[in-house]
C-alpha positions in Angstrom: 52.8 -48.2 -17.1 56.1 -46.2 -17.1 54.8 -44.0 -19.9 51.8 -43.0 -17.8 54.0 -42.3 -14.7 56.3 -40.2 -16.9 53.3 -38.2 -18.3 51.9 -37.6 -14.8 55.3 -36.4 -13.5 55.8 -34.2 -16.6 52.4 -32.6 -16.0 53.2 -32.0 -12.3 56.5 -30.4 -13.1 54.9 -28.2 -15.7 52.3 -27.1 -13.2 54.9 -26.3 -10.6 56.9 -24.4 -13.2 53.8 -22.3 -14.2 53.0 -21.6 -10.5 56.6 -20.5 -9.9 56.4 -18.2 -12.9 53.2 -16.7 -11.6 54.6 -16.2 -8.1 57.8 -14.5 -9.6 55.6 -12.3 -11.8 53.5 -11.2 -8.8 56.7 -10.4 -6.8 58.0 -8.4 -9.7 54.8 -6.5 -10.0 54.9 -5.7 -6.2 58.5 -4.5 -6.5 57.9 -2.4 -9.6 54.5 -0.9 -8.9 55.0 2.4 -7.0 53.3 3.1 -3.7 51.8 6.6 -3.9 51.1 8.9 -0.9 48.9 12.0 -1.3 48.9 14.9 1.1 46.7 18.0 1.1 47.1 20.8 3.6 45.4 22.6 5.4 42.4 20.3 4.8 44.5 17.5 6.3 43.8 14.9 3.7 46.1 11.8 3.6 45.8 8.8 1.3 47.9 5.8 0.2 47.5 4.1 -3.2 49.0 0.9 -4.7 48.1 -0.6 -8.0 44.8 1.3 -8.2 43.8 0.4 -4.7 43.4 3.6 -2.7 43.0 3.8 1.1 42.1 7.1 2.8 43.8 7.6 6.2 42.7 11.2 6.8 40.0 12.3 7.3 39.1 9.2 9.1 35.5 7.9 8.9 33.5 8.4 12.1 32.9 5.1 14.0 29.4 4.1 14.6 28.5 3.9 18.3 27.0 0.6 19.3 24.2 0.9 21.9 24.8 -1.7 24.6 21.6 -3.5 25.8 21.3 -3.9 29.5 21.0 -7.5 30.7 17.9 -8.0 32.8 18.8 -11.3 34.4 22.0 -10.8 36.3 23.4 -13.8 38.0 24.6 -13.2 41.6 28.4 -13.0 41.8 30.1 -16.0 43.4 31.9 -15.3 46.7 35.6 -15.7 46.5 36.9 -18.8 48.0 39.3 -18.8 50.8 42.9 -17.8 50.1 44.1 -21.0 51.6 42.2 -23.0 48.9 43.9 -21.1 46.1 47.4 -21.7 47.4 49.1 -24.7 45.9 50.2 -27.4 48.2 53.9 -27.3 48.9 55.8 -30.4 48.3 59.1 -31.3 49.9 62.0 -31.7 47.5 64.6 -33.5 49.5 67.6 -35.2 48.0 67.5 -33.3 44.7 70.6 -31.4 43.5 70.1 -27.8 42.4 70.1 -27.3 38.6 73.2 -25.8 37.2 72.6 -22.3 35.8 72.6 -22.2 32.0 75.0 -20.0 30.2 73.2 -17.1 28.6 74.2 -16.3 25.0 75.4 -12.8 24.4 72.7 -10.8 22.7 73.1 -9.2 19.3 72.7 -5.7 20.8 75.6 -6.3 23.3 77.9 -7.4 20.4 77.5 -4.0 18.7 80.2 -1.6 19.7 80.2 2.2 19.1 82.7 1.7 16.2 80.4 -0.9 14.6 77.4 1.4 14.9 79.3 4.2 13.3 80.3 2.0 10.3 76.7 0.9 9.9 75.4 4.5 9.9 78.1 5.5 7.4 77.1 2.6 5.0 73.4 3.6 5.3 74.2 7.2 4.7 76.2 6.3 1.6 73.2 4.5 0.1 70.7 7.1 1.3 71.3 9.2 -1.9 70.0 6.4 -4.1 67.0 5.9 -1.8 66.1 9.6 -1.7 66.6 9.9 -5.5 64.1 7.0 -5.8 61.5 9.1 -4.0 59.6 10.9 -6.8 57.4 14.0 -6.3 54.8 13.4 -9.0 53.0 16.6 -8.0 54.4 19.4 -5.8 51.9 22.3 -5.6 52.5 24.9 -2.9 51.1 28.3 -2.2 52.6 30.5 0.5 50.9 33.7 1.4 53.0 36.0 3.6 51.0 38.2 5.9 51.8 40.3 9.0 50.3 43.2 10.9 53.6 45.0 10.5 53.8 45.7 6.7 57.5 46.5 6.7 58.3 43.1 8.4 55.9 41.4 6.0 57.9 42.8 3.1 61.2 41.6 4.7 59.8 38.1 5.3 58.6 37.9 1.7 62.1 38.8 0.4 63.8 36.3 2.7 61.4 33.5 1.7 62.0 34.2 -2.0 65.7 34.0 -1.5 65.4 30.8 0.5 63.3 29.1 -2.2 65.7 30.1 -4.9 68.6 28.6 -3.0 66.9 25.4 -1.8 65.1 24.5 -5.1 68.3 23.2 -6.9 69.3 21.2 -3.8 65.9 19.6 -3.6 66.0 18.7 -7.3 69.4 17.0 -6.8 68.3 15.0 -3.8 64.8 14.0 -5.0 63.1 13.5 -8.3 60.6 16.2 -8.9 58.3 15.9 -12.0 55.6 18.6 -11.7 56.4 21.5 -9.4 54.5 24.8 -8.9 55.5 27.0 -5.9 53.8 30.4 -5.6 54.7 33.0 -3.1 52.7 36.1 -2.5 51.6 38.8 0.0 48.2 39.5 1.5 47.8 42.9 3.2 44.4 42.0 4.5 45.6 39.2 6.8 47.8 39.1 9.8 49.2 35.5 9.7 51.1 33.7 7.0 49.2 30.8 5.4 50.6 27.7 3.6 48.6 25.4 1.3 50.0 22.4 -0.5 49.0 19.4 -2.6 51.6 16.7 -2.8 51.7 13.3 -4.5 54.8 11.3 -3.7 55.6 7.7 -4.8 58.4 5.2 -4.3 58.9 1.8 -5.7 59.4 -1.0 -3.1 62.1 -2.5 -5.3 64.3 0.6 -4.9 64.1 0.3 -1.1 64.7 -3.4 -1.2 67.8 -3.1 -3.5 69.3 -0.4 -1.2 68.6 -2.6 1.9 70.2 -5.7 0.3 73.3 -3.6 -0.9 73.7 -2.2 2.6 73.4 -5.7 4.2 76.0 -7.2 1.8 78.4 -4.4 2.5 78.0 -4.8 6.2 78.6 -8.6 6.0 81.6 -8.1 3.8 83.3 -5.8 6.3 82.5 -8.2 9.1 80.6 -5.8 11.2 77.9 -8.3 12.1 
């Protein structure tokens, strides 16, 4: 009899162990698998993808309008009863002592002082570099066509934009992770307004954000801010 009970318990423990491993594997897959976001402009296309599952946010699908059928048989509305009938009957409460007011606990928001808020912001900013570096531009395609009715101003704007891109590109590469980047700047003498077109695919792993959040929380608790 004891042998049978032991075998059953062993089977149950093995099953629980396998289920736990499956759950841990699923959590690991969720944390490692990147969430991708695609943006196309000026067509205004926006989509989100995770583990091969793609959901288009823009352009949104038009909703089908449902035609409401009119009801032929309409029941007559009931007349409202008198206001006196709706009022609850008042009962005399004589000889009862008034309840003592309960002490309200100080809310979490009230405990936060300006100094504590400053410390929390500084901790978040110190970890923001890791978070931003975890944001990966898998594809960064951009075409900027400078145009203006005043050709001299257009040439000036074109030169300023080129200088701006040359100066900001190394900064962006330090802050973010950029894999495939193509940025083209040109001039169009036949148009009067500057046009911008871009095709971006950005992804971030949930695990990166989770680790940064846990690190920030540990640091906040160690310093006794909360």
